Backbone as CSV, one residue per row, in Angstrom:
resi,resn,N_x,N_y,N_z,CA_x,CA_y,CA_z,C_x,C_y,C_z
1,UNK,102.927,114.567,83.393,103.179,113.483,84.463,104.095,114.038,85.610
2,UNK,103.555,113.732,86.753,104.205,114.055,88.025,105.585,113.486,88.524
3,UNK,106.364,114.493,88.946,107.569,113.865,89.799,107.268,113.755,91.135
4,UNK,107.579,112.626,91.889,107.489,112.483,93.156,107.791,113.640,93.928
5,UNK,106.871,113.978,94.900,107.090,114.963,95.820,107.378,114.521,97.190
6,UNK,105.967,114.052,97.757,106.147,113.493,98.964,105.465,111.869,98.682
7,UNK,105.992,110.980,99.680,105.413,109.676,99.364,104.553,109.086,100.798
8,UNK,103.772,108.038,100.350,103.268,107.305,101.663,103.769,106.119,101.584
9,UNK,104.060,105.305,102.791,104.505,103.974,102.877,103.692,103.443,104.252
10,UNK,103.246,102.272,104.063,102.467,101.648,105.217,103.416,101.217,106.361
11,UNK,102.881,101.436,107.656,103.481,101.006,108.919,104.079,99.899,108.780
12,UNK,103.411,99.089,108.295,103.823,97.298,108.308,105.137,97.589,107.609
13,UNK,105.029,98.094,106.303,106.141,98.176,105.219,107.289,98.758,106.095
14,UNK,107.220,100.111,106.604,108.097,100.700,107.131,108.796,99.700,108.446
15,UNK,108.214,99.167,109.292,108.645,98.296,110.183,109.521,97.305,109.779
16,UNK,109.045,96.442,108.508,109.737,95.374,108.164,111.142,96.016,107.317
17,UNK,110.927,96.889,106.645,112.133,97.560,106.052,113.054,98.220,106.883
18,UNK,112.677,98.687,107.950,113.600,99.263,108.781,114.432,98.049,109.549
19,UNK,113.702,96.864,109.891,114.514,95.838,110.353,115.710,95.526,109.383
20,UNK,115.423,95.444,107.907,116.347,95.082,106.912,117.257,96.073,106.624
21,UNK,116.852,97.274,106.964,118.029,98.428,106.821,118.816,98.287,107.948
22,UNK,118.464,98.074,109.028,119.441,97.864,110.392,120.354,96.972,110.014
23,UNK,119.905,95.758,109.644,120.842,94.512,109.388,122.024,95.068,108.219
24,UNK,121.423,95.694,107.442,122.417,95.871,106.118,123.516,96.973,106.704
25,UNK,122.895,97.749,107.407,123.721,99.222,107.864,124.792,98.575,108.878
26,UNK,124.569,97.410,109.276,125.584,96.697,110.017,126.790,96.564,109.489
27,UNK,126.737,96.186,108.169,127.514,95.578,107.368,128.589,96.623,106.739
28,UNK,129.745,96.501,105.972,130.658,97.368,105.953,130.103,98.221,104.428
29,UNK,129.308,97.403,103.515,129.197,97.834,102.257,127.745,98.347,102.390
30,UNK,127.371,99.190,103.255,125.893,99.675,103.240,125.516,100.651,102.054
31,UNK,126.479,101.342,101.639,126.195,102.310,100.605,125.919,101.468,99.501
32,UNK,126.746,100.513,99.079,126.685,99.909,97.662,125.323,98.965,97.823
33,UNK,124.779,98.469,98.631,123.609,97.483,98.772,122.409,98.313,98.866
34,UNK,122.224,99.483,98.951,121.071,100.325,98.839,120.380,100.549,100.089
35,UNK,121.232,100.140,101.306,120.329,100.340,102.641,120.289,101.848,103.100
36,UNK,121.383,102.471,102.648,121.369,103.965,103.126,120.135,104.663,102.447
37,UNK,120.214,104.646,101.153,118.941,105.197,100.423,117.704,104.648,100.771
38,UNK,117.631,103.511,101.185,116.450,103.096,101.661,116.012,103.818,103.001
39,UNK,116.948,103.811,103.781,116.918,104.399,105.098,116.275,105.886,104.906
40,UNK,116.893,106.574,104.169,116.436,108.102,103.748,114.990,108.141,103.200
41,UNK,114.702,107.365,102.590,113.355,106.992,101.897,112.406,106.876,102.994
42,UNK,112.688,106.006,103.877,111.706,105.658,105.196,111.598,106.974,106.005
43,UNK,112.789,107.527,106.171,112.643,108.615,107.123,111.834,110.052,106.585
44,UNK,111.985,110.152,105.124,111.135,111.071,104.475,109.671,110.832,104.171
45,UNK,109.311,109.757,104.412,107.983,109.388,104.086,107.081,109.672,105.175
46,UNK,105.730,109.889,104.608,104.625,109.735,105.522,104.319,108.276,105.799
47,UNK,104.275,107.911,106.958,103.646,106.478,107.421,102.092,106.640,107.836
48,UNK,101.649,105.823,106.999,100.096,105.444,106.931,99.708,104.031,107.299
49,UNK,98.648,103.775,107.654,98.051,102.338,108.077,97.732,101.735,106.735
50,UNK,97.737,100.425,106.917,97.553,99.494,105.496,96.022,99.996,104.983
51,UNK,94.987,100.166,105.892,93.656,100.692,105.489,93.622,101.914,104.706
52,UNK,94.679,102.795,105.335,94.481,104.159,104.512,95.394,104.237,103.221
53,UNK,96.488,103.333,102.938,96.913,103.549,101.693,96.184,103.606,100.516
54,UNK,96.645,104.514,99.676,95.591,104.411,98.338,96.038,103.243,97.300
55,UNK,95.180,102.827,96.669,95.359,101.606,95.589,96.208,102.001,94.498
56,UNK,96.615,103.281,94.525,97.649,103.722,93.286,98.864,103.734,93.598
57,UNK,99.197,103.382,94.706,100.552,103.597,95.443,101.286,102.297,95.482
58,UNK,102.470,102.171,95.127,103.228,101.055,95.040,103.880,100.834,96.579
59,UNK,103.442,99.575,96.896,103.723,98.962,98.434,104.515,97.856,98.181
60,UNK,105.092,97.191,99.227,105.938,96.144,99.044,104.925,94.785,98.460
61,UNK,105.700,93.982,97.708,104.779,93.037,96.852,103.902,93.396,95.940
62,UNK,103.856,94.799,95.714,102.926,95.284,94.574,103.487,94.786,93.058
63,UNK,102.551,94.197,92.527,102.775,93.838,90.904,102.429,95.108,90.237
64,UNK,103.603,95.735,89.339,103.298,96.969,88.547,103.710,96.673,87.196
65,UNK,103.024,97.430,86.345,103.438,97.303,85.128,104.391,98.845,84.740
66,UNK,105.374,98.535,84.308,106.353,99.773,84.044,106.542,100.110,82.592
67,UNK,106.812,101.365,82.360,107.013,101.606,80.776,108.501,102.293,80.628
68,UNK,108.987,101.984,80.093,110.426,102.600,79.752,110.259,103.748,79.084
69,UNK,110.818,104.776,79.729,110.698,106.190,79.187,111.161,106.231,77.898
70,UNK,112.429,105.824,77.572,113.270,105.926,76.324,112.473,105.109,75.096
71,UNK,112.013,103.875,75.371,111.746,103.263,74.422,110.113,102.803,74.455
72,UNK,109.413,103.108,75.434,108.055,102.791,75.586,107.709,101.496,75.883
73,UNK,108.785,100.479,75.874,108.596,99.048,76.163,108.143,98.952,77.544
74,UNK,107.011,97.956,77.920,106.350,97.931,79.126,106.709,96.362,79.622
75,UNK,106.817,96.289,80.908,107.031,94.929,81.436,106.523,95.003,82.919
76,UNK,106.159,93.698,83.566,105.751,93.406,84.656,106.763,93.161,85.768
77,UNK,106.732,93.827,86.829,107.632,93.482,87.739,106.860,93.503,89.328
78,UNK,107.583,92.920,90.183,107.147,92.794,91.433,108.050,93.381,92.590
79,UNK,107.697,94.555,93.212,108.418,94.947,94.398,108.593,93.757,95.519
80,UNK,109.960,93.375,95.636,110.236,92.345,96.483,111.101,92.851,97.736
81,UNK,110.901,92.127,98.717,112.024,92.150,99.844,113.237,91.475,99.340
82,UNK,114.362,91.943,99.966,115.684,91.383,99.124,115.813,89.808,99.121
83,UNK,115.319,89.173,100.115,115.523,87.702,100.169,114.597,86.887,99.211
84,UNK,113.716,87.763,98.720,112.557,87.194,97.686,112.773,87.777,96.248
85,UNK,114.012,88.617,96.048,114.181,89.207,94.591,114.631,88.167,93.803
86,UNK,114.611,88.178,92.686,114.821,87.484,91.584,114.615,88.103,90.035
87,UNK,115.698,89.003,89.716,115.333,89.676,88.697,114.997,88.993,87.401
88,UNK,115.290,87.819,87.241,115.258,87.141,85.889,113.639,86.619,85.958
89,UNK,112.873,86.624,87.079,111.687,86.523,87.169,110.748,87.555,87.567
90,UNK,111.599,88.711,87.384,110.809,90.110,87.542,110.480,90.648,88.722
91,UNK,111.192,89.852,89.947,111.019,90.276,91.189,112.122,91.391,91.683
92,UNK,111.919,92.565,91.686,112.797,93.607,91.824,113.019,93.795,93.539
93,UNK,114.103,93.766,93.880,114.397,94.105,95.496,114.397,95.642,95.669
94,UNK,113.823,95.908,96.687,113.490,97.287,97.158,114.920,98.001,97.730
95,UNK,116.009,97.174,97.576,117.192,97.904,97.875,117.828,98.140,96.575
96,UNK,117.463,97.689,95.508,118.014,98.140,94.223,117.447,99.433,93.675
97,UNK,118.214,100.246,92.989,117.821,101.828,92.669,116.582,101.633,92.187
98,UNK,116.058,100.777,91.291,114.775,100.865,90.658,113.516,100.446,91.789
99,UNK,113.738,99.539,92.679,112.985,99.316,93.585,112.738,100.285,94.634
100,UNK,113.863,100.876,95.080,113.807,102.141,95.920,112.932,103.085,95.603
101,UNK,113.057,103.333,94.077,112.457,104.682,93.344,111.122,104.323,93.231
102,UNK,110.770,102.816,93.060,109.185,102.469,93.029,108.473,102.384,94.308
103,UNK,109.315,102.174,95.446,108.318,102.209,96.613,107.752,103.668,97.025
104,UNK,106.501,103.660,97.135,105.785,104.845,97.373,105.426,105.782,96.347
105,UNK,105.499,105.372,95.207,105.130,105.909,93.929,103.987,105.772,93.576
106,UNK,103.166,106.593,92.954,101.899,106.318,92.242,101.877,106.163,90.713
107,UNK,100.698,105.440,90.364,100.381,105.210,88.942,100.664,106.608,88.101
108,UNK,101.210,106.508,87.122,101.439,107.933,86.491,102.712,108.391,86.553
109,UNK,103.234,108.311,87.831,104.445,108.853,87.962,105.594,108.445,87.031
110,UNK,106.535,109.329,86.712,107.902,108.712,86.178,108.827,108.992,87.316
111,UNK,109.642,107.716,87.590,110.621,107.547,88.294,111.930,107.383,87.877
112,UNK,113.088,108.107,88.437,114.484,107.897,87.864,115.367,107.404,89.069
113,UNK,116.457,106.553,88.351,117.198,106.056,89.265,118.397,105.791,88.573
114,UNK,119.663,105.698,89.248,120.959,105.440,88.856,121.209,104.116,88.345
115,UNK,122.014,103.624,87.376,122.308,102.324,86.893,123.813,102.478,86.603
116,UNK,124.468,101.596,86.310,125.835,101.537,86.047,126.069,102.265,84.532
117,UNK,125.070,102.244,83.825,125.220,103.053,82.532,124.505,104.319,82.497
118,UNK,124.291,104.732,83.709,123.677,106.233,83.633,122.250,106.167,84.193
119,UNK,121.612,107.304,84.146,120.323,107.491,84.789,119.290,106.744,83.628
120,UNK,118.245,106.166,84.436,117.280,105.706,83.674,115.823,106.189,84.323
121,UNK,114.987,106.099,83.523,113.643,106.531,83.907,112.542,105.874,83.503
122,UNK,111.553,105.364,84.351,110.397,104.491,83.911,109.073,105.056,84.353
123,UNK,107.802,105.116,83.754,106.559,105.496,84.306,105.920,104.306,84.916
124,UNK,105.513,104.505,86.026,104.560,103.338,86.416,102.908,103.464,85.627
125,UNK,102.862,102.433,84.704,101.941,102.332,83.903,100.405,102.162,84.766
126,UNK,100.738,101.079,85.526,99.551,100.468,86.251,100.114,99.760,87.715
127,UNK,99.114,99.449,88.391,99.468,98.479,89.529,98.408,97.269,89.207
128,UNK,98.824,96.159,88.938,98.334,95.118,88.659,97.750,94.366,90.032
129,UNK,98.546,94.439,91.024,97.986,93.997,92.264,98.807,94.514,93.489
130,UNK,98.009,95.067,94.368,98.476,95.819,95.592,98.062,94.999,96.902
131,UNK,98.803,94.525,97.780,98.233,93.824,98.648,97.171,94.511,99.773
132,UNK,97.339,95.661,99.992,96.579,96.146,100.852,94.883,96.416,99.922
133,UNK,95.384,96.760,98.765,94.114,96.978,98.073,93.202,95.857,97.962
134,UNK,93.927,94.335,98.117,93.168,93.242,97.974,93.102,92.687,99.528
135,UNK,93.276,93.769,100.462,92.999,93.085,102.023,93.927,91.983,102.272
136,UNK,95.047,91.836,101.662,96.077,90.878,101.890,97.137,91.447,102.843
137,UNK,97.030,91.806,104.118,98.028,92.433,104.726,99.011,91.615,105.310
138,UNK,99.009,90.286,105.206,99.999,89.377,105.824,101.175,89.200,104.800
139,UNK,101.278,89.644,103.537,102.072,89.516,102.414,103.462,90.233,102.811
């Protein structure tokens, strides 16, 4: 299983997320809310058109099945914008450590992220829905 090296993010996602990051970085708690980490991810990614993004890459509003590395348990989640996040309904904010780790990752990758209880890792088992693959560019 590959660990991510470089990632692709759509121009549309970069534009929307850059505005969110700018708003959060104006606040005093920018490190705690994940904006700085997301800013770094956007800066380091290759920006591609929505038509060019491969169907096995997690984009915003993608619905994915993840597998817990430790237990093998699977669950479905949706990568969400902060205003639409709802962990109880499986909508993970891109500003969360897990959401940030998922953005731009591919099916089969193991992503690692920090939690209050220590580092956690999950494998992206499948992408159940990706807006770009479904030609739904307005999501």
